[in-house]
MIBA-326345 format. One line per field, with one value per atom (N, C-alpha, C): residue in one letter; x, y, z. Coordinates in pm, whole numbers, padded with zeros to 5 digits. Layout:
BEGIN
code <- A/...
u <- X/...
v <- Y/...
w <- Z/...
END
This chain:
BEGIN
code <- M/M/M/K/K/K/K/K/K/C/C/C/V/V/V/A/A/A/V/V/V/I/I/I/G/G/G/C/C/C/G/G/G/L/L/L/W/W/W/G/G/G/R/R/R/N/N/N/I/I/I/V/V/V/R/R/R/N/N/N/F/F/F/Y/Y/Y/N/N/N/L/L/L/N/N/N/A/A/A/L/L/L/H/H/H/S/S/S/V/V/V/C/C/C/D/D/D/L/L/L/D/D/D/K/K/K/E/E/E/N/N/N/L/L/L/K/K/K/M/M/M/I/I/I/N/N/N/E/E/E/L/L/L/Y/Y/Y/P/P/P/D/D/D/V/V/V/N/N/N/T/T/T/T/T/T/S/S/S/S/S/S/F/F/F/D/D/D/E/E/E/V/V/V/I/I/I/S/S/S/N/N/N/P/P/P/E/E/E/I/I/I/K/K/K/A/A/A/L/L/L/C/C/C/V/V/V/V/V/V/T/T/T/P/P/P/S/S/S/H/H/H/T/T/T/H/H/H/F/F/F/K/K/K/L/L/L/V/V/V/K/K/K/Q/Q/Q/A/A/A/I/I/I/L/L/L/K/K/K/G/G/G/K/K/K/H/H/H/V/V/V/Y/Y/Y/V/V/V/E/E/E/K/K/K/P/P/P/I/I/I/S/S/S/T/T/T/S/S/S/S/S/S/K/K/K/E/E/E/A/A/A/L/L/L/E/E/E/L/L/L/K/K/K/E/E/E/L/L/L/A/A/A/Q/Q/Q/K/K/K/M/M/M/D/D/D/V/V/V/K/K/K/L/L/L/L/L/L/V/V/V/G/G/G/H/H/H/L/L/L/L/L/L/L/L/L/Y/Y/Y/H/H/H/P/P/P/A/A/A/V/V/V/N/N/N/R/R/R/L/L/L/K/K/K/M/M/M/L/L/L/I/I/I/S/S/S/E/E/E/G/G/G/A/A/A/L/L/L/G/G/G/E/E/E/I/I/I/K/K/K/Y/Y/Y/A/A/A/Q/Q/Q/S/S/S/D/D/D/R/R/R/L/L/L/N/N/N/I/I/I/N/N/N/Y/Y/Y/F/F/F/K/K/K/N/N/N/D/D/D/R/R/R/S/S/S/V/V/V/M/M/M/W/W/W/D/D/D/L/L/L/A/A/A/P/P/P/H/H/H/D/D/D/V/V/V/S/S/S/M/M/M/I/I/I/A/A/A/H/H/H/V/V/V/T/T/T/G/G/G/K/K/K/A/A/A/P/P/P/L/L/L/K/K/K/V/V/V/L/L/L/N/N/N/A/A/A/V/V/V/G/G/G/T/T/T/C/C/C/C/C/C/E/E/E/F/F/F/D/D/D/D/D/D/I/I/I/C/C/C/D/D/D/I/I/I/T/T/T/H/H/H/L/L/L/T/T/T/I/I/I/E/E/E/F/F/F/E/E/E/D/D/D/G/G/G/M/M/M/I/I/I/G/G/G/Q/Q/Q/V/V/V/S/S/S/D/D/D/S/S/S/W/W/W/I/I/I/H/H/H/P/P/P/Q/Q/Q/K/K/K/R/R/R/V/V/V/C/C/C/L/L/L/L/L/L/V/V/V/R/R/R/G/G/G/T/T/T/E/E/E/A/A/A/T/T/T/A/A/A/I/I/I/L/L/L/D/D/D/D/D/D/T/T/T/I/I/I/Q/Q/Q/D/D/D/G/G/G/K/K/K/L/L/L/K/K/K/I/I/I/Y/Y/Y/D/D/D/N/N/N/K/K/K/K/K/K/N/N/N/T/T/T/Q/Q/Q/K/K/K/D/D/D/I/I/I/E/E/E/V/V/V/P/P/P/D/D/D/Y/Y/Y/L/L/L/E/E/E/I/I/I/E/E/E/P/P/P/L/L/L/K/K/K/L/L/L/E/E/E/C/C/C/Q/Q/Q/H/H/H/F/F/F/L/L/L/N/N/N/C/C/C/I/I/I/E/E/E/N/N/N/N/N/N/K/K/K/T/T/T/P/P/P/R/R/R/S/S/S/D/D/D/G/G/G/E/E/E/N/N/N/G/G/G/Y/Y/Y/M/M/M/I/I/I/V/V/V/K/K/K/I/I/I/L/L/L/E/E/E/S/S/S/A/A/A/E/E/E/N/N/N/M/M/M/M/M/M/L/L/L/G/G/G/A/A/A/K/K/K/K/K/K/E/E/E/A/A/A/L/L/L/N/N/N/S/S/S/H/H/H/E/E/E/F/F/F/K/K/K/L/L/L/S/S/S/R/R/R/S/S/S/K/K/K
u <- -01741/-01764/-01881/-01882/-02007/-02093/-02241/-02350/-02294/-02267/-02218/-02279/-02361/-02423/-02556/-02586/-02703/-02772/-02879/-02929/-03038/-03010/-03093/-03170/-03295/-03403/-03430/-03563/-03580/-03723/-03710/-03808/-03784/-03822/-03825/-03694/-03585/-03443/-03369/-03418/-03345/-03392/-03503/-03520/-03429/-03366/-03301/-03163/-03112/-02992/-02983/-03109/-03142/-03139/-03182/-03191/-03051/-02969/-02825/-02755/-02743/-02672/-02707/-02828/-02888/-02838/-02850/-02791/-02654/-02596/-02427/-02400/-02540/-02498/-02411/-02474/-02375/-02485/-02606/-02708/-02726/-02728/-02771/-02880/-02907/-03032/-03067/-03206/-03267/-03337/-03330/-03383/-03463/-03576/-03648/-03781/-03797/-03905/-04060/-04070/-04193/-04214/-04326/-04349/-04395/-04467/-04515/-04380/-04280/-04176/-04077/-04110/-04031/-04106/-04260/-04323/-04280/-04274/-04246/-04116/-04014/-03891/-03896/-03984/-03982/-04047/-04132/-04209/-04092/-04037/-03953/-03807/-03770/-03640/-03654/-03721/-03756/-03643/-03542/-03416/-03304/-03360/-03303/-03350/-03274/-03317/-03390/-03514/-03527/-03568/-03533/-03554/-03597/-03662/-03677/-03584/-03505/-03396/-03243/-03207/-03079/-02980/-03004/-02872/-02857/-02973/-02957/-02877/-02890/-02789/-02634/-02620/-02468/-02408/-02485/-02430/-02413/-02468/-02442/-02296/-02227/-02080/-02092/-02198/-02181/-02190/-02245/-02272/-02129/-02070/-01958/-01967/-02077/-02110/-02236/-02276/-02391/-02426/-02519/-02570/-02690/-02673/-02751/-02831/-02973/-03057/-03170/-03152/-03251/-03266/-03331/-03344/-03224/-03159/-03037/-03007/-03107/-03090/-03046/-03079/-03045/-02913/-02844/-02724/-02604/-02583/-02475/-02488/-02589/-02601/-02602/-02659/-02659/-02496/-02462/-02342/-02221/-02223/-02135/-02150/-02273/-02283/-02222/-02247/-02193/-02041/-01973/-01822/-01772/-01847/-01780/-01788/-01892/-01876/-01779/-01704/-01628/-01684/-01797/-01872/-01809/-01804/-01766/-01915/-01912/-02027/-02051/-02166/-02193/-02318/-02308/-02412/-02458/-02605/-02661/-02604/-02609/-02567/-02679/-02662/-02526/-02482/-02340/-02295/-02349/-02387/-02458/-02492/-02566/-02610/-02533/-02433/-02326/-02196/-02101/-01982/-01902/-01936/-01876/-01900/-02028/-02044/-01974/-01959/-01903/-01770/-01703/-01569/-01535/-01609/-01598/-01630/-01716/-01758/-01624/-01575/-01459/-01317/-01315/-01194/-01209/-01349/-01366/-01336/-01385/-01366/-01210/-01130/-01007/-00947/-00980/-00932/-00981/-01090/-01149/-01095/-01049/-00987/-01092/-01209/-01302/-01338/-01415/-01442/-01546/-01551/-01689/-01698/-01799/-01842/-01975/-01965/-02082/-02137/-02272/-02356/-02358/-02247/-02227/-02237/-02365/-02389/-02318/-02337/-02286/-02129/-02053/-01925/-01869/-02000/-01983/-02064/-02110/-02192/-02111/-02130/-02022/-01996/-02127/-02086/-02023/-02046/-01986/-01802/-01791/-01659/-01594/-01655/-01596/-01583/-01653/-01636/-01529/-01488/-01370/-01233/-01257/-01150/-01121/-01235/-01218/-01141/-01192/-01140/-00977/-00935/-00826/-00727/-00794/-00687/-00688/-00731/-00740/-00847/-00929/-01049/-01139/-01145/-01205/-01112/-00990/-00891/-00910/-00876/-00886/-01004/-01063/-01202/-01233/-01323/-01355/-01483/-01575/-01723/-01782/-01863/-01959/-02095/-02193/-02331/-02401/-02470/-02553/-02686/-02776/-02931/-02987/-03064/-03116/-03288/-03353/-03479/-03595/-03681/-03780/-03880/-03994/-04119/-04077/-04132/-04112/-04222/-04314/-04414/-04384/-04235/-04217/-04101/-04141/-03981/-03942/-03844/-03806/-03670/-03619/-03506/-03533/-03442/-03482/-03472/-03414/-03443/-03402/-03437/-03372/-03230/-03163/-03015/-02949/-02998/-02938/-03004/-03109/-03133/-03058/-03057/-03009/-02842/-02839/-02715/-02579/-02588/-02469/-02422/-02521/-02480/-02408/-02476/-02422/-02264/-02266/-02105/-02011/-02060/-01952/-01915/-02019/-02019/-01914/-01939/-01855/-01711/-01684/-01553/-01475/-01547/-01518/-01484/-01550/-01510/-01436/-01428/-01308/-01184/-01180/-01059/-01033/-01136/-01117/-01211/-01152/-01198/-01284/-01404/-01479/-01417/-01416/-01341/-01417/-01514/-01595/-01726/-01832/-01964/-01958/-01980/-02015/-02137/-02240/-02379/-02468/-02563/-02680/-02809/-02917/-03029/-03129/-03249/-03343/-03490/-03585/-03743/-03800/-03912/-03993/-04133/-04172/-04303/-04420/-04384/-04507/-04526/-04470/-04495/-04454/-04346/-04337/-04191/-04105/-03990/-03872/-03931/-03860/-03798/-03705/-03648/-03695/-03785/-03769/-03728/-03664/-03591/-03442/-03341/-03217/-03116/-03046/-02933/-02789/-02707/-02570/-02457/-02396/-02263/-02143/-02049/-01932/-01812/-01715/-01590/-01493/-01438/-01374/-01203/-01115/-00981/-00953/-00856/-00808/-00885/-00991/-01084/-01212/-01225/-01347/-01460/-01575/-01695/-01793/-01856/-01977/-02100/-02207/-02338/-02421/-02501/-02576/-02716/-02843/-02972/-03056/-03114/-03216/-03334/-03415/-03579/-03655/-03765/-03851/-03992/-03986/-04130/-04151/-04044/-04044/-04123/-04218/-04301/-04242/-04132/-04065/-03935/-03899/-03751/-03635/-03549/-03428/-03300/-03226/-03073/-02970/-02897/-02812/-02697/-02572/-02450/-02386/-02335/-02274/-02112/-02024/-01904/-01807/-01759/-01707/-01577/-01480/-01348/-01304/-01183/-01132/-01143/-01154/-01151/-01295/-01366/-01470/-01575/-01714/-01797/-01885/-01882/-01950/-02087/-02188/-02329/-02356/-02374/-02427/-02580/-02671/-02815/-02854/-02870/-02910/-03033/-03136/-03258/-03307/-03211/-03218/-03169/-03217/-03142/-03034/-03020/-02888/-02811/-02700/-02647/-02610/-02604/-02622/-02510/-02394/-02288/-02256/-02237/-02200/-02106/-01994/-01907/-01903/-01909/-01903/-01798/-01755/-01620/-01677/-01613/-01648/-01620/-01530/-01489/-01553/-01654/-01753/-01879/-01915/-02074/-02184/-02145/-02232/-02252/-02159/-02194/-02185/-02110/-02118/-02033/-02108/-02048/-01944/-01841/-01708/-01764/-01716/-01745/-01673/-01792/-01728/-01725/-01587/-01575/-01670/-01695/-01800/-01759/-01885/-01870/-01968/-01968/-02047/-02164/-02305/-02414/-02441/-02379/-02417/-02499/-02576/-02652/-02552/-02534/-02445/-02464/-02565/-02597/-02528/-02543/-02468/-02315/-02266/-02126/-02069/-02160/-02131/-02120/-02217/-02244/-02127/-02077/-01964/-01848/-01821/-01715/-01703/-01810/-01798/-01747/-01814/-01751/-01602/-01582/-01432/-01334/-01386/-01290/-01297/-01379/-01362/-01281/-01319/-01214/-01089/-01052/-00908/-00845/-00904/-00849/-00824/-00926/-00883/-00970/-00947/-01009/-01123/-01240/-01371/-01336/-01388/-01382/-01442/-01577/-01636/-01651/-01523/-01483/-01532/-01509/-01550/-01496/-01366/-01309/-01386/-01455/-01530/-01654/-01704/-01823/-01842/-01727/-01696/-01713/-01606/-01582/-01721/-01809/-01946/-02019/-02033/-02118/-02075/-01920/-01897/-01932/-01944/-01980/-02131/-02220/-02348/-02403/-02334/-02341/-02309/-02221/-02174/-02284/-02355/-02457/-02582/-02613/-02739/-02705/-02598/-02585/-02611/-02549/-02565/-02702/-02794/-02937/-03015/-02985/-03024/-03005/-02883/-02841/-02923/-02950/-03002/-03173/-03226/-03336/-03384/-03295/-03286/-03269/-03185/-03172/-03296/-03360/-03472/-03581/-03610/-03711/-03692/-03572/-03508/-03544/-03520/-03542/-03680/-03784/-03926/-03978/-03919/-03967/-03944/-03818/-03781/-03869/-03923/-04005/-04145/-04196/-04319/-04312/-04217/-04194/-04184/-04127/-04117/-04239/-04333/-04463/-04574/-04534/-04620/-04621
v <- -01680/-01534/-01545/-01486/-01475/-01397/-01405/-01317/-01192/-01109/-00962/-00860/-00885/-00783/-00757/-00629/-00554/-00498/-00513/-00466/-00366/-00231/-00125/-00101/-00119/-00105/-00237/-00288/-00412/-00406/-00300/-00275/-00396/-00352/-00459/-00516/-00417/-00474/-00520/-00442/-00479/-00618/-00671/-00805/-00911/-00885/-00961/-00987/-00867/-00854/-00921/-00900/-00981/-01123/-01167/-01321/-01374/-01274/-01353/-01345/-01246/-01265/-01348/-01370/-01478/-01633/-01637/-01769/-01787/-01676/-01671/-01701/-01707/-01721/-01597/-01480/-01364/-01247/-01269/-01177/-01176/-01071/-01039/-00979/-00853/-00774/-00717/-00682/-00591/-00476/-00384/-00225/-00167/-00125/-00081/00014/00129/00208/00164/00062/-00005/-00116/-00118/-00229/-00350/-00323/-00438/-00512/-00433/-00496/-00597/-00524/-00595/-00728/-00719/-00831/-00946/-00911/-00994/-01069/-01002/-01062/-01141/-01124/-01207/-01321/-01324/-01447/-01531/-01481/-01556/-01588/-01514/-01543/-01517/-01596/-01586/-01573/-01622/-01591/-01467/-01400/-01263/-01152/-01073/-00980/-00862/-00805/-00680/-00570/-00445/-00312/-00219/-00107/00032/00139/00113/00211/00182/00279/00292/00295/00397/00432/00264/00183/00063/-00021/-00020/-00093/-00077/00071/00112/00098/00108/00102/-00057/-00150/-00286/-00328/-00373/-00415/-00550/-00647/-00762/-00717/-00613/-00575/-00507/-00576/-00503/-00447/-00480/-00420/-00378/-00265/-00259/-00247/-00306/-00282/-00175/-00063/00065/00049/00006/-00003/00075/00197/00315/00412/00491/00602/00672/00706/00770/00877/00964/01101/01082/00967/00924/00860/00828/00745/00813/00924/01014/01014/01060/01086/00937/00841/00697/00642/00638/00603/00670/00786/00862/00829/00806/00777/00642/00554/00403/00388/00464/00480/00516/00644/00700/00629/00509/00414/00290/00312/00212/00078/00089/-00009/-00026/-00150/-00159/-00111/-00081/-00045/-00092/-00140/-00167/-00092/00022/00097/00070/00061/00055/00201/00172/00281/00387/00491/00563/00604/00593/00621/00744/00834/00967/01028/01123/01225/01355/01355/01469/01430/01482/01421/01484/01602/01623/01534/01476/01402/01271/01215/01071/01092/01219/01238/01219/01284/01283/01142/01049/00939/00840/00867/00784/00815/00923/00975/00938/00932/00920/00745/00668/00545/00506/00566/00538/00570/00698/00748/00643/00609/00505/00368/00352/00198/00101/00118/00040/00020/-00118/-00119/-00038/00012/00081/00024/-00050/-00113/-00039/-00012/00069/-00047/-00056/-00143/-00148/-00127/-00142/-00281/-00339/-00473/-00543/-00474/-00538/-00574/-00522/-00543/-00689/-00750/-00896/-00985/-00942/-01036/-01121/-01252/-01343/-01329/-01285/-01249/-01152/-01023/-00887/-00923/-00988/-01033/-01132/-01210/-01276/-01181/-01096/-00988/-00904/-00886/-00806/-00867/-01007/-01089/-01089/-01107/-01114/-00993/-00895/-00721/-00725/-00772/-00746/-00851/-00967/-01063/-01009/-00898/-00849/-00901/-00961/-01038/-00921/-00833/-00732/-00626/-00648/-00523/-00410/-00298/-00159/-00114/-00098/-00048/00085/00113/00250/00292/00216/00283/00169/00222/00118/00190/00097/00153/00066/00133/00052/00107/00030/00057/-00026/00061/-00009/00035/-00004/00045/-00049/00004/-00071/00020/-00046/00023/00036/00176/00146/00254/00194/00266/00322/00297/00343/00424/00557/00655/00706/00667/00723/00803/00813/00900/01016/01093/01227/01217/01114/01105/00946/00899/00773/00747/00863/00864/00797/00867/00838/00706/00668/00506/00418/00417/00320/00341/00478/00507/00464/00475/00402/00268/00185/00047/00082/00140/00142/00203/00313/00389/00327/00247/00169/00038/-00028/-00152/-00125/00008/00035/00062/00127/00140/00032/-00071/-00219/-00298/-00302/-00397/-00362/-00228/-00157/-00120/-00125/-00078/00073/00154/00289/00372/00472/00561/00666/00703/00819/00942/01034/01155/01271/01279/01398/01370/01425/01429/01506/01467/01550/01593/01538/01556/01482/01543/01498/01554/01474/01510/01422/01493/01415/01462/01359/01422/01374/01466/01425/01399/01259/01228/01251/01248/01282/01382/01495/01638/01660/01583/01609/01652/01717/01757/01634/01526/01398/01331/01334/01277/01125/01080/00918/00879/00950/00890/00991/00960/01012/00965/01054/00997/01061/01003/01044/01015/01108/01057/01121/01012/01025/00980/01076/01041/00967/00850/00764/00784/00723/00723/00676/00738/00691/00721/00816/00893/00774/00679/00592/00665/00653/00701/00605/00649/00585/00646/00580/00636/00529/00605/00550/00610/00496/00543/00469/00533/00488/00533/00428/00495/00418/00471/00412/00384/00428/00410/00311/00232/00113/00000/-00034/-00150/-00275/-00281/-00395/-00373/-00465/-00444/-00474/-00379/-00390/-00378/-00470/-00456/-00496/-00412/-00447/-00385/-00441/-00374/-00393/-00312/-00326/-00254/-00330/-00289/-00336/-00224/-00231/-00194/-00305/-00296/-00274/-00256/-00238/-00392/-00499/-00635/-00675/-00682/-00768/-00663/-00712/-00633/-00755/-00705/-00781/-00722/-00803/-00778/-00870/-00793/-00847/-00834/-00920/-00923/-00979/-00889/-00961/-00987/-00967/-01020/-01164/-01202/-01378/-01444/-01587/-01658/-01741/-01765/-01825/-01763/-01791/-01720/-01582/-01506/-01357/-01299/-01363/-01281/-01343/-01253/-01298/-01204/-01257/-01195/-01191/-01078/-01082/-01038/-01093/-01050/-00931/-00809/-00702/-00715/-00806/-00816/-00919/-00977/-01085/-01042/-01034/-01009/-01099/-01226/-01306/-01299/-01208/-01167/-01326/-01414/-01502/-01480/-01524/-01516/-01593/-01536/-01625/-01686/-01793/-01870/-01805/-01812/-01751/-01850/-01852/-01952/-01958/-02088/-02077/-02014/-01975/-01907/-01965/-01938/-02009/-01902/-01940/-01856/-01848/-01761/-01748/-01602/-01607/-01469/-01347/-01253/-01149/-01086/-01088/-01037/-01127/-01233/-01334/-01319/-01305/-01274/-01145/-01038/-00907/-00912/-00981/-01010/-01077/-01195/-01273/-01190/-01103/-01028/-00923/-00848/-00775/-00846/-00960/-01041/-01073/-01134/-01164/-01045/-00923/-00795/-00773/-00790/-00755/-00847/-00970/-01106/-01114/-01061/-01063/-00933/-00830/-00695/-00652/-00691/-00641/-00536/-00466/-00333/-00381/-00350/-00399/-00353/-00426/-00406/-00277/-00255/-00124/-00048/00025/00088/00223/00312/00430/00520/00493/00571/00541/00423/00376/00466/00438/00510/00688/00718/00877/00909/00834/00844/00863/00758/00737/00878/00913/01024/01154/01171/01296/01298/01196/01207/01217/01165/01176/01314/01380/01495/01600/01578/01668/01656/01536/01532/01588/01596/01654/01796/01856/02010/02044/01958/01991/01973/01898/01890/01999/02028/02137/02290/02278/02407/02437/02306/02311/02341/02315/02328/02486/02514/02664/02781/02739/02796/02796/02653/02659/02754/02755/02830/02988/03031/03189/03220/03101/03145/03136/03047/03054/03194/03216/03357/03484/03460/03577/03585/03472/03467/03548/03487/03539/03666/03743/03874/03965/03895/03955/03945/03865/03831/03944/04001/04099/04245
w <- 02098/02182/02258/02373/02472/02395/02457/02421/02473/02377/02419/02328/02230/02127/02175/02132/02176/02039/01993/01873/01918/01873/01874/01759/01772/01675/01597/01638/01569/01484/01387/01275/01182/01046/00935/00906/00913/00887/00996/01120/01264/01272/01235/01282/01214/01081/01015/01106/01145/01207/01353/01426/01531/01512/01415/01389/01366/01281/01238/01375/01456/01581/01683/01669/01776/01720/01598/01522/01548/01561/01566/01734/01813/01946/02030/01977/02011/02092/02060/02094/02252/02306/02430/02464/02403/02432/02296/02315/02196/02245/02198/02251/02141/02179/02087/02163/02124/02182/02159/02047/02017/02101/02191/02282/02209/02094/02006/01959/01891/01856/01957/02067/02178/02220/02200/02221/02137/02016/01910/01914/01957/01990/02116/02220/02323/02307/02200/02161/02081/01986/01883/01977/02065/02125/02271/02356/02487/02603/02560/02628/02602/02525/02495/02590/02628/02720/02627/02659/02574/02678/02634/02705/02620/02671/02579/02638/02719/02748/02687/02630/02545/02665/02769/02878/02957/02975/03032/02948/02808/02718/02739/02738/02682/02850/02929/03088/03143/03066/03102/03044/03169/03133/03044/03062/02966/02824/02797/02645/02588/02515/02460/02327/02231/02126/02097/02009/01976/01829/01779/01623/01654/01571/01570/01431/01437/01315/01344/01346/01359/01241/01234/01105/01112/00972/00974/01060/01085/01144/01301/01340/01481/01505/01394/01420/01493/01443/01513/01662/01718/01861/01941/01879/01952/01936/01818/01806/01890/01883/01962/02128/02172/02312/02338/02247/02258/02277/02147/02160/02282/02327/02445/02581/02561/02661/02639/02544/02519/02437/02368/02296/02143/02094/01960/01896/01799/01707/01562/01522/01383/01360/01279/01253/01123/01075/00949/00877/00726/00663/00647/00624/00627/00777/00788/00929/00984/00891/00930/00795/00811/00684/00682/00756/00757/00786/00675/00678/00811/00847/00951/01082/01097/01199/01171/01053/01002/01063/01008/01046/01185/01261/01423/01474/01401/01475/01445/01321/01281/01350/01400/01476/01614/01678/01795/01819/01735/01744/01735/01661/01671/01817/01864/01982/02091/02083/02206/02182/02058/02034/02026/01960/01941/01786/01752/01622/01576/01448/01405/01274/01240/01120/01080/00948/00871/00788/00806/00733/00592/00502/00371/00332/00332/00313/00196/00082/-00044/-00040/00046/00052/00101/00148/00202/00117/00012/-00096/-00177/-00168/-00243/-00381/-00449/-00605/-00608/-00539/-00541/-00519/-00406/-00403/-00501/-00557/-00670/-00793/-00818/-00908/-00867/-00752/-00712/-00762/-00756/-00754/-00894/-00989/-01117/-01177/-01130/-01180/-01148/-01023/-00955/-01033/-01099/-01180/-01320/-01346/-01484/-01591/-01554/-01630/-01729/-01691/-01757/-01829/-01789/-01843/-01761/-01833/-01735/-01726/-01607/-01578/-01625/-01705/-01757/-01704/-01676/-01626/-01557/-01464/-01369/-01371/-01339/-01323/-01241/-01148/-01045/-01047/-01078/-01089/-00959/-00858/-00742/-00732/-00806/-00823/-00759/-00677/-00611/-00588/-00496/-00444/-00290/-00240/-00098/-00053/00032/00110/00239/00292/00408/00414/00388/00370/00520/00557/00686/00691/00564/00514/00446/00438/00359/00208/00166/00022/-00019/-00146/-00159/-00180/-00206/-00218/-00111/00035/00156/00201/00139/00187/00090/-00018/-00118/-00162/-00213/-00276/-00196/-00067/00017/-00025/-00079/-00125/-00231/-00352/-00477/-00480/-00407/-00431/-00350/-00238/-00168/-00254/-00307/-00401/-00496/-00591/-00714/-00658/-00562/-00485/-00459/-00406/-00349/-00453/-00565/-00667/-00762/-00783/-00858/-00802/-00689/-00611/-00636/-00662/-00691/-00618/-00548/-00445/-00540/-00485/-00553/-00524/-00628/-00598/-00606/-00699/-00688/-00769/-00740/-00810/-00917/-01047/-01153/-01193/-01154/-01168/-01078/-01021/-00960/-00956/-00993/-01004/-00923/-00870/-00784/-00827/-00826/-00853/-00737/-00690/-00587/-00662/-00672/-00739/-00634/-00503/-00392/-00364/-00403/-00386/-00231/-00179/-00039/-00019/-00095/-00099/-00052/-00056/-00054/-00178/-00221/-00361/-00346/-00436/-00452/-00563/-00658/-00771/-00752/-00776/-00783/-00873/-00953/-01048/-01031/-00994/-00972/-01071/-01107/-01179/-01113/-01092/-01005/-01065/-01051/-01100/-00994/-01029/-00949/-00976/-00898/-00946/-01077/-01132/-01262/-01380/-01344/-01436/-01486/-01380/-01420/-01393/-01453/-01439/-01358/-01287/-01210/-01240/-01276/-01280/-01178/-01088/-00995/-01007/-01001/-01028/-00895/-00826/-00711/-00719/-00701/-00695/-00608/-00529/-00454/-00533/-00654/-00714/-00817/-00834/-00946/-00882/-00938/-00907/-00936/-01053/-01077/-01014/-00922/-00872/-00972/-00966/-01056/-00947/-00934/-00862/-00940/-01017/-01134/-01138/-01139/-01155/-01276/-01360/-01483/-01431/-01493/-01502/-01619/-01690/-01817/-01803/-01867/-01883/-02037/-02072/-02198/-02260/-02211/-02247/-02229/-02143/-02102/-02015/-02004/-01942/-01839/-01702/-01584/-01558/-01561/-01511/-01409/-01279/-01157/-01145/-01146/-01136/-00996/-00897/-00774/-00758/-00871/-00835/-00886/-00978/-00985/-00877/-00894/-00794/-00827/-00936/-00979/-01108/-01116/-01225/-01219/-01084/-01082/-01162/-01166/-01223/-01361/-01446/-01590/-01662/-01729/-01789/-01941/-02016/-02157/-02228/-02330/-02409/-02493/-02485/-02539/-02702/-02753/-02895/-02981/-02915/-02967/-03002/-03148/-03154/-03105/-03052/-03012/-02853/-02813/-02666/-02565/-02603/-02533/-02408/-02302/-02152/-02118/-02038/-02022/-01888/-01864/-01747/-01604/-01525/-01395/-01303/-01219/-01123/-00994/-00946/-00857/-00719/-00665/-00524/-00446/-00295/-00215/-00180/-00197/-00190/-00021/00031/00177/00198/00287/00312/00350/00273/00301/00429/00497/00636/00728/00730/00796/00803/00667/00664/00726/00726/00772/00927/00990/01143/01179/01100/01137/01129/01047/01011/01130/01186/01295/01404/01440/01569/01557/01423/01403/01420/01392/01392/01547/01637/01777/01828/01808/01866/01849/01715/01685/01622/01682/01670/01526/01433/01292/01274/01163/01093/01008/01025/00948/00816/00714/00577/00557/00610/00587/00732/00736/00870/00863/00957/00975/00866/00825/00708/00562/00555/00426/00450/00561/00567/00574/00620/00586/00451/00378/00248/00135/00199/00124/00130/00280/00322/00255/00229/00176/00024/-00038/-00182/-00170/-00095/-00100/-00052/00031/00085/-00039/-00098/-00208/-00334/-00361/-00446/-00410/-00278/-00216/-00229/-00207/-00202/-00348/-00454/-00587/-00638/-00597/-00615/-00549/-00427/-00361/-00426/-00476/-00565/-00671/-00741/-00895/-00854/-00735/-00705/-00673/-00613/-00581/-00698/-00788/-00913/-00995/-00998/-01067/-01042/-00871/-00824/-00860/-00854/-00866/-01004/-01115/-01260/-01278/-01213/-01231/-01163/-01040/-01005/-01082/-01151/-01244/-01356/-01405/-01525/-01493/-01373/-01350/-01300/-01279/-01249/-01403/-01478/-01627/-01673/-01643/-01737/-01674/-01535/-01502/-01580
END
């Protein structure tokens, strides 16, 4: 494929996407409002075009696809403009923070006949896909429960809560490996430790198809990183620890007290982001539907929007209760 991809936004994560599309010989341009970011790109990749004009990018006929790596509240406007110009779009998660907007983007991409890929990165993780294969083969038995913990420290909060930043990974990954779609949020709580109304810890309980329960915990305040997925079936339990270098995936027999793990078939350790970028290019070239398409993105946003509404409702109820108690004490 010719150099036809433009990356919009080259901050900390955007630079990784720039690197991968450049190494895949597909990078045409990089767009960012920060002149220092563009200067860095010019130094690292002198043959790549840089610009601060988004209009210039979407008006260039040589650019067939865009990768949008900007704050989530900007996704809808940028992606919509790109699709209307007939560009294929890879947008970082979440596709939007509104299910109405997510649905509009999904339907618009279908109408314009362009590929829309949402950056649910873990759907391209080799260990995650090995686990999906084992589950589909029945190695764990009937899946009853899944739990994903994604805890880390974050000093740069540019989303409206940790849930919108991290939970798209967890919910999309659980749905992907188990083959069960999320149906509804049973419980959602969030805590604001910085007293700025932005939740930096959230806990979700979600019902998936066939009655499976999923628990998702995300945090921006944990100094010790934890990235762990547990999937329990009627026969065995899988644990995928993405913080360790080797032996990320282990399977344990539920019926043995020794908890001796079951041997896991080998899988290739390839950078998931490289696989995701390759997949996007392959979908364009061969007219395939992306694994994490607009429908997938819309499904995740619906769940997270419901969780946020539940948290906001609980907060409002707590405030009303507090005000009632104060009035009673007067």
